[in-house]
BALUMRO-882892 format. One record per residue: residue in three letters; x, y, z of N, C-alpha, C in turn. Coordinates in steps of 0.001 Angstrom, whole numbers, padded with zeros to 6 digits. Atoms other than C-alpha are relative to their C-alpha. Layout:
BEGIN
ATOM type    n_px    n_py    n_pz   ca_px   ca_py   ca_pz    c_px    c_py    c_pz
ATOM  Ala       X       Y       Z       X       Y       Z       X       Y       Z
...
# end
This chain:
BEGIN
ATOM type    n_px    n_py    n_pz   ca_px   ca_py   ca_pz    c_px    c_py    c_pz
ATOM  Met  000560  000873 -000396 -006076  004173  003511 -000515 -001476  000152
ATOM  Asp  000340  001303 -001321 -007424  000462  003772  000230  000034  001259
ATOM  Gln -000123  000627 -000130 -007081 -001158  006492  000250 -001537  000390
ATOM  Gln  000436  001786 -000459 -006221 -005000  006471  000023 -000447  000889
ATOM  His -000566  000600 -001325 -005371 -005577  009380  000091  001020  001489
ATOM  His  000526 -000497 -001303 -006367 -004404  013259  001421  001580 -000443
ATOM  Glu -000361 -000551 -000208 -004569 -000871  014100  001334 -000615  001151
ATOM  Leu -000553 -000588 -000571 -001437 -000793  015532  000555  000588  000596
ATOM  Trp  000507 -001177 -001433 -000905  001377  019144  001838  001152 -000496
ATOM  Ile -000713 -000662  000037  002391  002758  017215 -000276  000699 -001840
ATOM  Thr  000732  000088  001442  000384  002826  013539 -001421  001532  000690
ATOM  Glu  000512 -000905 -001080 -002163  004727  016070 -000120  001993 -000291
ATOM  Leu -000747 -001592  000006  000239  007692  016796  000606  000478 -000904
ATOM  Phe -000777 -001223  000806  001626  008792  014320 -001205  000162 -001379
ATOM  Asn  000963 -000973  001288 -002266  008848  011933 -000308  001139  001112
ATOM  Asn  000695 -001024 -000461 -003010  010435  015343  000423  001937 -000065
ATOM  Tyr -001019 -000920 -000121  000611  012710  015407  000326  000584 -001874
ATOM  Leu -000780 -001013  001114  002022  013098  011508 -001272 -000622 -001045
ATOM  Ala  001109  000080  000430 -001572  012104  009793  000843  001722 -001124
ATOM  Gly  000060 -000449  000666 -000595  015485  007976  001517  000294 -000363
ATOM  Val -001443 -000181  000383  003068  015054  007367 -000834 -001265 -001616
ATOM  Ala  000237  001142  000581  001963  011494  005147 -000612  001187 -001455
ATOM  Asn  000519 -000478  001587 -000859  013538  003066  000357  000863 -000594
ATOM  Ala -000561 -000591  001237  001359  015882  002038  001106 -000230 -000828
ATOM  Ile -001051  001832  000928  003795  013287  001070 -001261 -000192 -001690
ATOM  Leu  001166  000092  001194  000226  012488 -001193 -000489  001267 -000579
ATOM  Ser  000288 -001460  000574 -000588  015657 -001988  001198  000033 -000764
ATOM  Ala -001064 -000871  001724  002818  016149 -003869  000183 -001109 -000929
ATOM  Ala  000977  000581  000682  002044  013188 -005248 -000901 -000887 -001434
ATOM  Gly  001032 -000471  000711 -001030  013809 -006677 -000152 -001391 -000012
ATOM  Leu  000849  001059 -000491 -002720  010881 -004729 -000909  000440  000530
ATOM  Pro  000282 -000407 -000623 -005250  011114 -002667 -000104 -000406  001322
ATOM  Val  000085 -000088 -001267 -005509  012062  000886 -000742 -000119  001044
ATOM  His  001118  002038 -001387 -006872  009562  004221  000342  001179  000768
ATOM  Asp -000303 -000481 -000782 -008005  010891  007132  000296 -001040  001630
ATOM  Arg -000938  001400 -000510 -005838  007536  008476  001426 -000451 -001135
ATOM  Pro -000881  000790  001978 -003128  007692  005910  001537 -001370  000565
ATOM  Trp -001866  001402 -000510  000080  005225  007838 -001095 -000866  000306
ATOM  Asp  000367  001173 -000174 -000838  001838  007554  000937 -000871  000184
ATOM  Asn -000072  001242 -001330  000570 -001186  010315  002232 -000136 -001388
ATOM  Phe -001224  000330  001163  003604 -001685  007008  000676  001087  000120
ATOM  Met -001101 -001130  000240  004609  001906  006927  000520  000059  001074
ATOM  Thr  000195 -000223 -001294  004473  002442  010632  001555 -000880  000818
ATOM  Met -000232  001330 -000770  006681 -001103  011372  000944  000361 -001143
ATOM  Gln -001449 -000490  000397  009338 -000467  008525  000992  001019  000481
ATOM  Ile -001642 -001270 -000521  010491  003000  010132  000081 -000347  001149
ATOM  Leu -000419  000322 -001378  010721  001542  013251  000813 -001070 -000031
ATOM  Val -000946  000706  000088  013096 -001225  012156  000734  000745 -000794
ATOM  Ala -000827 -000937  000368  014711  001502  010063  001042  001135  001723
ATOM  Val -000156 -000366 -000720  015332  003571  013083  000143 -001012  000882
ATOM  Ile -000539  001695 -000719  016425  000066  015259  001157  000361 -000728
ATOM  Leu -001583  000591  000383  019014 -000095  012856  000717  000771  000185
ATOM  Met -000685 -000988  000026  020326  003262  012759  001414  000629  001349
ATOM  Leu -000177 -000564 -001088  020364  003464  016539  001193 -000930  000732
ATOM  Val -001224  001527 -000369  021859 -000405  016555  001107  000476 -000087
ATOM  Ala -001604  000212  001431  024959  001093  014167  000501  001378  000875
ATOM  Ala -000416 -000822 -000315  025088  003902  016229  000715 -000304  001580
ATOM  Leu -000690 -000037 -001095  025555  002761  019577  001117 -001409 -000203
ATOM  Val -000637  000642  001055  027617 -000419  017646  001633  001331 -000069
ATOM  Arg -000782 -000712 -000176  029611  002712  017658  000468  000866  000429
ATOM  Met -001169 -000836 -001271  030375  004822  019926  000658 -000622  001630
ATOM  Thr -000560  000778 -000745  031402  001386  022128  001253  000060 -000687
ATOM  Leu -001510 -000180  000868  034071  000644  019113  000793 -000390  001139
ATOM  Ser -001015  000712 -000725  036774 -001929  021196  000774 -000651 -000677
ATOM  Val -000875  001519  001064  039840 -003664  019590  000619 -000746  001187
ATOM  Asp -000897  000260 -001359  041904 -004446  022997 -001601 -000736  000517
ATOM  Arg  000396 -000014 -000988  038178 -004849  024878 -001746 -000277 -000832
ATOM  Pro  002109  000106  000024  034499 -005996  022704 -000686 -000394  000235
ATOM  Gly  000763 -000174 -000265  031557 -005943  023534 -000931 -001069 -000486
ATOM  Thr  001153  001097  000542  028846 -008740  022960 -000591  000603 -001573
ATOM  Ile  000343 -000269  001947  027294 -006298  019822  000698 -000283 -001271
ATOM  Gln -001636  000394  001247  030441 -006128  018085  000204 -000456 -000639
ATOM  Gln -000044  001420  000548  031103 -009307  018105 -001026 -000274 -000771
ATOM  Thr  000913  000007  000415  028028 -009744  017282 -000163  000172 -001509
ATOM  Phe -000614 -000071  001121  028522 -007745  014026  000530  000006 -001055
ATOM  Glu -000507  000348  000190  031302 -008154  013598  000591 -001603 -000742
ATOM  Ser -000145  001384  000428  030976 -012091  013081 -001528 -000193 -001127
ATOM  Ile  000492  000399  001354  027953 -011193  010324  000587  000636 -000187
ATOM  Tyr -000521 -000559  001085  030200 -008397  008582  001147 -000914 -000827
ATOM  Asp -001223  001713  000870  033320 -011732  008008 -001091 -001249 -001037
ATOM  Phe  000619  001153  000669  030323 -014006  006924 -000786  000689 -001397
ATOM  Leu  000912 -000419  001151  028111 -011673  004754  001521  000455 -001592
ATOM  Arg -000202 -000022  001299  031467 -010578  003007  000903 -001457 -001061
ATOM  Gly -000163  000736  000492  032817 -014277  002464 -000858  000092 -001012
ATOM  Gln  000775  000628  001053  029571 -014834  000732  000200  000970 -001407
ATOM  Thr -000593 -001577  000968  030560 -011578 -001201  000657 -000626 -001246
ATOM  Glu -000909  000555  000629  033473 -012930 -002101 -000163 -001434 -000522
ATOM  Glu -000101  001437  000301  032634 -016488 -002954 -000996 -000535 -000989
ATOM  Val  000714 -000142  000538  029473 -015439 -004670 -000403  000777 -000745
ATOM  Ile -000049 -001393  001505  030211 -012366 -006831  001621  000111 -000379
ATOM  Gly -001152 -000148 -000149  034155 -012915 -006443  000669  001056 -000160
ATOM  His -000864 -000580 -000512  037001 -011137 -005839  000222  001462  000115
ATOM  His  000361 -001921 -000943  035292 -007330 -005779 -000918  000100  000270
ATOM  Gly  001244  000123 -001095  031955 -008921 -004099  000170  000832  001028
ATOM  Pro  000306 -000178 -001064  033443 -007073 -001058 -000445  001573 -000503
ATOM  Lys  000523 -001212  000161  032491 -003594 -002798 -001233  000401  000504
ATOM  Tyr  001375  000584  000672  028937 -004984 -003536 -000517 -000188  002209
ATOM  Leu  001546  000220 -000548  028054 -005286  000282 -000336  000642  000431
ATOM  Ala  000744 -001394 -000782  027065 -002021  001718 -001729 -000291 -000589
ATOM  Phe  000835  000680 -000195  024317 -003020  000074 -000739 -001112 -000352
ATOM  Ala  000081  001898 -000536  023758 -007472  000363 -000632  000809  001266
ATOM  Gly  000074 -000238 -001169  024381 -006218  003994 -000943  000741  000278
ATOM  Thr  000928 -001537 -001113  021878 -002947  004729 -000893 -001189 -000734
ATOM  Met  001531  000778 -000101  018975 -005386  003122  000178 -001772  000664
ATOM  Phe  000473  001195 -000769  019952 -008566  004850 -000539 -000115  001912
ATOM  Leu -000019 -000521 -001575  020042 -006547  008288 -001811  000269  000123
ATOM  Phe  001234 -000782 -000039  016554 -004630  007471 -001041 -001276 -000525
ATOM  Ile  000818  001317 -000066  015011 -008114  006280  000696 -000293  001108
ATOM  Leu -000490  000762 -001551  016464 -009895  009053 -001496  000125  001399
ATOM  Phe  000845 -000655 -001267  015158 -007446  011690 -001567  000041 -000348
ATOM  Gly  001340  000213  001479  011907 -006964  009266 -000697 -000930  001014
ATOM  Asn  000733  000896 -000189  010949 -010455  010290  000390 -000897  000672
ATOM  Leu -000143  000527 -001940  012384 -010683  013640 -000951  000751  000647
ATOM  Ile  000801 -000302 -000599  010258 -008213  014671 -001708 -000457  000436
ATOM  Gly  000544  000001  000122  007170 -009162  014244 -000536 -001555  001414
ATOM  Ile -000222  001233 -001291  007722 -011996  017138 -000141  000112  001405
ATOM  Ile -000356 -000509 -000938  008008 -009583  020180 -001990  001292 -000108
ATOM  Pro  002025 -000412 -001043  003984 -008561  021735 -000096  001587 -000179
ATOM  Gly  000780 -000599  000391  002493 -005691  019760  000014  001112 -001252
ATOM  Phe -000692  000400  001572  004694 -005753  016669 -000773 -000495 -001230
ATOM  Glu -000308  001206  000658  004639 -007136  013641  000221  000303 -000984
ATOM  Ser -000773 -000584  000643  006558 -007480  010645 -000453  000856 -001085
ATOM  Pro  000474 -000073  001188  006354 -006074  008090  000914 -000278 -001342
ATOM  Thr -000906  001064  001411  007722 -008292  005328 -001177 -000522 -000161
ATOM  Met  001128  001300 -000141  004478 -010501  006059 -001110  001249 -001226
ATOM  Phe  000583 -000556  000664  003130 -007156  004023  000869 -000220 -001528
ATOM  Val -000622 -000051  001229  003182 -007462  000245  000980  000923 -000775
ATOM  Tyr  000308 -001486  000948  003849 -004295 -000827  001824  000732  000707
ATOM  Val -001113  000189 -000492  007464 -004410  001921  001701 -000705 -000530
ATOM  Pro -000449  000936  001095  009006 -007337  000323  000678  000230 -001416
ATOM  Cys  000139 -001053  002229  007994 -005630 -003599  000949  001501 -000105
ATOM  Gly -000491 -001125  000140  009808 -002610 -002466  001479 -000297  000570
ATOM  Cys -001760  000894 -000025  013425 -005226 -001696 -000088 -000447 -001066
ATOM  Ala -000091  000597  001866  012667 -006655 -005227  000839  000420 -000649
ATOM  Leu  000110 -001319  001689  012485 -003497 -007435  001260  000884  001061
ATOM  Ala -001833  000082  000243  015697 -002401 -004930  000908 -000985 -000322
ATOM  Thr -001233  000824  000908  017908 -005349 -005889 -000835  000008 -001616
ATOM  Phe  000212 -000573  001018  016180 -004857 -009425  000393  000562 -000790
ATOM  Val -000677 -000761  001028  017286 -001763 -010422  001529  000490  000873
ATOM  Tyr -001498  000206  000319  020763 -002286 -008601  000852 -000622 -000374
ATOM  Tyr -000958  001798  000809  022089 -005543 -010019  000428  000829 -001133
ATOM  Asn  000354 -000291  001895  020878 -004087 -013449  000900  001669  000138
ATOM  Leu -001282 -000912 -000054  022881 -000294 -012940  001289 -000392  000425
ATOM  His -001388  000702 -000193  025615 -001649 -011997  000416 -001028 -000894
ATOM  Gly -000593  000921  001346  025809 -004085 -014827  000219  000629 -000797
ATOM  Leu -000266 -001236  001139  025570 -001087 -016838  000860  000527  000285
ATOM  Arg -001323 -000492 -000606  028471  000725 -015201  000870 -000490 -000483
ATOM  Glu -001297  000679 -000404  030968 -001726 -014639 -000580 -000602 -002380
ATOM  Gln -000197  000344  001953  030109 -003347 -018905 -000461  000541 -000756
ATOM  Gly  000625 -000970  001473  029171 -000416 -020509 -001807 -000181 -000689
ATOM  Pro  001213  000390  000844  025216 -000336 -022200 -000126 -000930 -001412
ATOM  Leu -000324  000966  001147  026513 -002010 -025303 -000087 -001014  000425
ATOM  Arg -000731  001212 -000402  028407 -004804 -023577 -000834 -000867  001103
ATOM  Tyr  001301  001175 -000739  025645 -005731 -021071 -000680  000104 -000377
ATOM  Leu  001727  000830  000521  022295 -005930 -023193  001056 -000720 -000498
ATOM  Ala -000206  000869  000882  024470 -007829 -025752  000053 -001554  001272
ATOM  His  000214  001325 -000571  024412 -010780 -023024 -001188 -000498  000266
ATOM  Phe  001561  000683  000044  020644 -010771 -023231 -000095 -001058 -001679
ATOM  Ala -000031  001257  001132  021441 -012743 -026745  000243 -000661 -000002
ATOM  Gly -000949  001885  000173  023123 -015360 -026093  001337 -000034  000187
ATOM  Pro -002817 -000151  000211  027458 -016236 -026282 -000839 -000166 -001796
ATOM  Val -000387  000084  000916  026342 -016676 -030039 -001937  000564 -000473
ATOM  Leu  001395 -001388  000022  023885 -013915 -032500 -000952 -000955 -000539
ATOM  Trp  001067  000681  000406  021928 -016567 -034174 -001086 -000427  000694
ATOM  Leu  000194  000625 -001595  021400 -017712 -030513 -001939  001145  000131
ATOM  Ala  000071 -001488 -000187  019813 -013908 -030082 -001961 -000004 -000022
ATOM  Pro  001676  000601 -000080  015998 -014271 -030989 -001030 -000706  000550
ATOM  Leu  000768  001699 -001182  014984 -017689 -028669  000558  000839  000975
ATOM  Met -000993 -000417 -001662  017751 -015652 -025925 -000849  000960  000086
ATOM  Leu  000737 -000277 -000361  016523 -013032 -026031 -001751  001353  000036
ATOM  Pro  001212 -000209 -001073  012920 -012660 -024496 -000219 -001073  001116
ATOM  Ile  000024  000647 -000467  013522 -015377 -022825  001462  000503  001204
ATOM  Glu -000460 -001070 -001211  016244 -013087 -020701 -000940  000870  000581
ATOM  Ile  000823 -001975 -000786  013758 -010645 -020555 -000571  000069  000987
ATOM  Ile  000955  000558 -000991  011038 -012704 -018611  000755  000027  001084
ATOM  Ser -001347 -000435 -001022  013902 -013832 -016843 -000203  000960  001654
ATOM  His  000102 -000784 -001608  014984 -011245 -014934 -001520  000668  000037
ATOM  Leu  001295  000580 -001059  011236 -010263 -014343 -000615 -000006  000371
ATOM  Ala  000763  000683 -000879  010364 -012343 -013135  000931  000173  001304
ATOM  Arg -000887 -000310 -000688  013512 -011805 -010466 -001436  000774  001142
ATOM  Pro  000440 -000439 -001238  011714 -009650 -008340 -001873 -000399  000373
ATOM  Leu  001404  000462 -001051  007967 -010963 -008452  000203 -001418  000960
ATOM  Ser -000472  001157 -000528  010262 -014723 -007417  000578  000402  001643
ATOM  Leu -000575 -000045 -001394  012175 -012498 -004234 -001154  000682  000776
ATOM  Thr  000480 -001252 -000479  009143 -010352 -003532 -000882 -001890  001126
ATOM  Val  000898  001151 -000376  006325 -014235 -003156  001798 -000708  000781
ATOM  Arg -001047  000656 -000591  009536 -015794 -002138 -000377  000511  001632
ATOM  Leu  000249 -000042 -002366  009447 -013515  001792 -000946 -000062  000211
ATOM  Tyr  001368 -000394 -000201  006182 -012393  001574 -000381 -001882  000380
ATOM  Ala  001374  000977 -000966  004239 -016011  001672  000405 -000760  000945
ATOM  Asn -000458  000336 -001236  006808 -017206  004078 -000127  000433  001295
ATOM  Met -000720 -000543 -001055  007011 -014800  006856 -001553  000029  000332
ATOM  Phe  000508  000087 -000094  003237 -014116  005806 -001537 -001237  001295
ATOM  Ala  000458  001542 -001155  002621 -018033  007044  000267  000030  001019
ATOM  Gly -000075  000306 -001548  004164 -018052  009849 -000493  000762  000167
ATOM  Glu  000944 -001381 -001341  002414 -014726  011450 -000720 -000748 -000052
ATOM  Met  001648  001187 -000531 -000492 -016723  010720  000003 -001031  000657
ATOM  Val -000089  000977 -001244  000211 -019749  012202  000107  000288  001680
ATOM  Thr -000434  000150 -001221  002314 -018897  014993 -001729  001283  001135
ATOM  Leu  000673 -000325 -000685 -000805 -016073  015977 -002083 -000858 -000008
ATOM  Val  000482  001098  000341 -003229 -019089  014944 -000229 -000634  001639
ATOM  Phe -000451  000408 -000883 -001773 -020856  017845  000173  000334  001289
ATOM  Leu  000571 -001243 -001328 -001515 -018167  020320 -001309 -000149  000603
ATOM  Gly  001530  000562  000159 -005053 -018329  019995 -000696 -001486  000840
ATOM  Met  000388  000910 -000808 -005437 -021893  021033 -000193 -000645  000595
ATOM  Val -000958  000630 -000645 -002992 -022982  022933  000297 -000063  000742
ATOM  Pro -001010 -000667  000004 -001343 -022636  025477  001318  000065  000342
ATOM  Leu -001238 -000802  000719  001734 -020554  025365  000744 -000562 -000260
ATOM  Ala -001387  000818  000193  004312 -023926  025424  000193  000202 -001507
ATOM  Val -000140  000846  001093  003476 -025264  022414  000009  001773 -001183
ATOM  Pro  000338 -000951  000663  002518 -021482  020262  001964  000364 -000029
ATOM  Ala -001454 -000663  000127  006525 -020598  021913  000798 -001112 -001183
ATOM  Val -000949  000869  000824  008193 -024057  019812 -000486  000918 -001321
ATOM  Phe  000193 -000274  001100  006416 -022405  016553  000599  001627 -000080
ATOM  Met -000347 -001407 -000243  007210 -018535  017676  002204 -000458 -000550
ATOM  Gly -001117  001325  000239  010764 -020894  017730  000439 -000273 -001945
ATOM  Leu  000604  000078  001547  010251 -021874  013859  000111  001535 -000848
ATOM  His  000076 -001213  000578  009351 -018320  013249  001570  000487 -000388
ATOM  Ala -001287 -000190  000079  012430 -017212  014362  000534 -000398 -001342
ATOM  Phe -000688  000671  000508  014544 -019874  012416 -000040  000855 -001840
ATOM  Val  000601  000124  001332  012351 -018733  009266  000257  000790 -000314
ATOM  Ala -000115 -001741  000043  012789 -014777  009538  001393 -000684 -000481
ATOM  Leu -001782 -000268 -000149  017192 -015421  009750 -000277 -000973 -001912
ATOM  Leu  000180  001191  001551  016534 -018730  006220 -000191  001717 -000707
ATOM  Gln  000680 -000317  001641  014670 -016090  003987  000711  001658  000010
ATOM  Ala -001023 -001362 -000356  017005 -012606  005240  000781 -000996 -001080
ATOM  Tyr -000912  000222  000958  019585 -014671  004064  000031 -000574 -001151
ATOM  Ile  000210  000306  001370  017779 -016446  000864  000493  001066 -000844
ATOM  Phe  000000 -001597  000828  017130 -012884  000180  000874  000737 -000544
ATOM  Thr -001676 -000522  000393  020833 -012176  000368  000239 -000523 -000940
ATOM  Val -000615  000262  001339  022102 -014409 -001791 -000438 -000338 -000914
ATOM  Leu  000710  000056  001017  019749 -014597 -004289  000482  001655 -000847
ATOM  Thr -000264 -001436  000471  020549 -010484 -004463  001814  000037 -000541
ATOM  Met -001355  000322  000249  024085 -011330 -004332  000225 -000951 -001333
ATOM  Ile -000175  001168  001496  024007 -014181 -007682 -000684  001130 -000990
ATOM  Tyr  000252 -000501  001095  022090 -011411 -009329  000879  001076 -000240
ATOM  Ile -001614 -000583 -000543  025247 -008914 -008170  000850 -000522 -001231
ATOM  Gly -001762  000998  000579  027979 -011662 -009596 -001027 -000046 -001290
ATOM  Gly  000054 -000405  001199  025974 -011837 -013091  000108  000694 -000654
ATOM  Ala  000197 -000746  000052  025540 -008807 -013654  001152  000822 -000444
ATOM  Val -001729 -001492  000038  029666 -007098 -013417  000239 -001878 -000255
ATOM  Ala -000675  000963  001276  030789 -010905 -014799  001081  000022 -000397
ATOM  His -000481  000062  001713  032882 -009813 -017192  001746  000878  000676
ATOM  Glu -000559 -000846 -001301  034967 -008450 -013621  001183 -001330  000290
ATOM  Glu -000858  001323 -000259  036007 -012437 -013201  000883 -000290 -000974
ATOM  His -001309  000549  001692  037031 -012997 -016974  000281  000893 -000771
# end
């Protein structure tokens, strides 16, 4: 696999000791094997997933009703905020979709922020990762739309409110839905790639104090982009299961 960026130390470890695992997966999928099959975006998103699981395990082990710790309070605040957003955007049945939306939010947020740490890169600055998240969202909301409304009723809303508009509305709706993964991908990828590049450029040109300002801005953009992606996911889910609210 072509390396578009320098190989991170964690990617080097994966390629040195786990290349066989990656090549076995490539062979099973009918794809050509490589001497160094792991790329930075692969190892970084694996690391993000592992960090999230470890944090979840830590929060689970330290749960307390009487004396909640800082981490517990932080995640309770995130949960309350996201739950409120699902109820506001999707409706009173919104919390049933919170598991997916919340997981997407945390994965993207941690993936965006990890690039601030020296020696790491944000996996979301590689187009493959935002594209994967966008496709997961596309499949998720369409599957739930089909499940909640039934195939015929769900597909019927693509035809518009009245039958005579169907020839016009059907291609418009199909193009609109197919454009959603592209929009989600480009928005997240472009913002994170640009933020990462600006920070790296200033780190190499000026003293640390100035890049620190851009690192703070990068952290804000990371949070904002995770929120925007999650809210758009909720909007798409809400549109797919809208009959529950009417």
